[in-house]
N, C-alpha and C positions, 0 to 999 in steps of 0.2 A: 504493500500500500504506500509506504513512504517513498519508494523509488519512483512510482508513477506520479505522485504529487510533486516530487522534486523535479521530475522531467517536465511536467506541465508548467511549473513555475519558470524554469529556465527558458523553455520555449516562448512563454509569454513575454518575459523580459527581453529576450532576443528580438522578437518582432516588434515590441513596443519601442525599441530604440531606433527603429527605422525612421521615425519622425525626425525631421531635420534639427529640431531643437533638443532632442533627447530628454523631453520633459519627464517621462516616466522614470528614467534612470536618476534624474536629479531628485525627484520625490522620494524614490527608494533610498538613496544615499542619505538624504536629510532625515528621513524617518528612522533609519536603522543606525545612524552614527552613534548615538548615545548608548544604545543597547550593545553595539559591537565593541565600543570602548570598554564597557563594564565586563563583557564576556572575555575580552583579552586579559583584563586584570585578574579575573577569576581563574582563567586557564593558567596564567603565570603562577598565581599563588597556590593553586592546586598541584602543579607539577614541580616547580623549582623551590618555591619558598617553604613548602611543607617538608621538603626533603633535607633542608639545612639542619645539621645537628647543632642546636643552640649551645649546648655545653662546651663543645670543642670550638665553636665559632667565637665565643666570648673569652677564650683563653688568651693570655698575654702572648704566648708563643705563636699562636695562629695570627694574632693581630700584627705582631712585629714582622713575621715572615711574609704575611700578606701585604703589609705596607711596602716592604722592599720589592716584592714582586710587582705590586701595583704601580709604584713610582718608576721602577726600572723598566722591566720588559713590557708592561702594559701601556706606559705613557711615554717615557723618554725615548725608547727605540723608535716609536712612530713619529714623535715630534722632531727628532733629530735625523730622520732618514732621508730628508730631501735637501741637503745643503747646497745643491747646485740648481735649485728651482727658482733662484732669484728672490724677489721680495715676497713671493707667495709661499715660501717654504713653511712658515709656521701655520698658515691657513691650511695647507695641504696636510701637514703633520697632525694638527688638532682635528681635522676632519676624519682622519683615520683612527684616532683614539676613540671616537664615539661609536665604535662598532662592537660593543661588548654584549649587546642584548642576546644575541644568538649563542654566545659563549656560555651563558648561564645554562641554557638547555643542553649544550654539549657536555658541560661539567656534570650536570645532574644525570645525564645518560651514562656517562663514564662511572659515576659513583654507583648508580643502580646496577651496572654490569660488573661491579667489583673490580674495576680497573684502577680505582684509587680508594684509599681509606678515608675515613671521616675527617681526620686531621688535615690531610692534603686537600680534601674538598673544601674545608673551612678556609685554608690559605688561599685557594683559588677564588673563593667568594669574596674575601677581603680585597684581593687584587682587582677583581672585576668591579667592585664597588668604587674604587678610586677612579677608574676610567668612566664609569657610568655617571658619577656625581660631578666630576670636574669638567669633563669634555664639553657639555653643552654651554656652560657659562664661559669658559675660556675661549672656545671656538667662536662664540658670538663676539667676544671682545676683540680677538685678533682679526676676525672678518670685518668688523666695523672699522677698525684701525686701517686695514688694508684698503677698504673702499674709500675712506676719507682721504687717504694718502694718494690714491691713484685716480679717483674720479671726482670731478666737480659737477654737481647737478646742473648748474647754469651753463657751464662752458663745454660740457661733454667730457670724454676721456682725456687724461693727461699722461705724461711720462712715457710716451711712446706706445700706449695701449690703444689699439685701433678697434673701432666698432666693427662688428660683423656686418657684411653687406647683405642686404635682403634680396 
């Protein structure tokens, strides 16, 4: 029963998007955005967050080793990997730091498959937390600084940066 209903829904949404304004698609996205956001949060907490061993996560050893791993391999290696990219090197580096979301799921899968013990898993979680927390804020700061330095809204691009031809 569920498969047939799902197929009808997909077919209906596919043909509903033939309209040049894609109005049914926009209504669907607007109506389901809030529910989808909450379902993603529940999925994350039910898969990864519930698998974190709190006792080993809150140990001093896990925190210190996770801090070293988070600041070194999770952040510095990505931020400092593009020394020859010119002025955009920090923008590119911090953009790469913010890719830790999927790593939580990989770490949880490895822990569930007994590929790492709970202490190692706690260290990995601390390391990923550094990347997850710092990346959005610092990336926004370095991107804003880069844009202000290289682009003037009134005059167009500066410093040899050319606009793409349309």
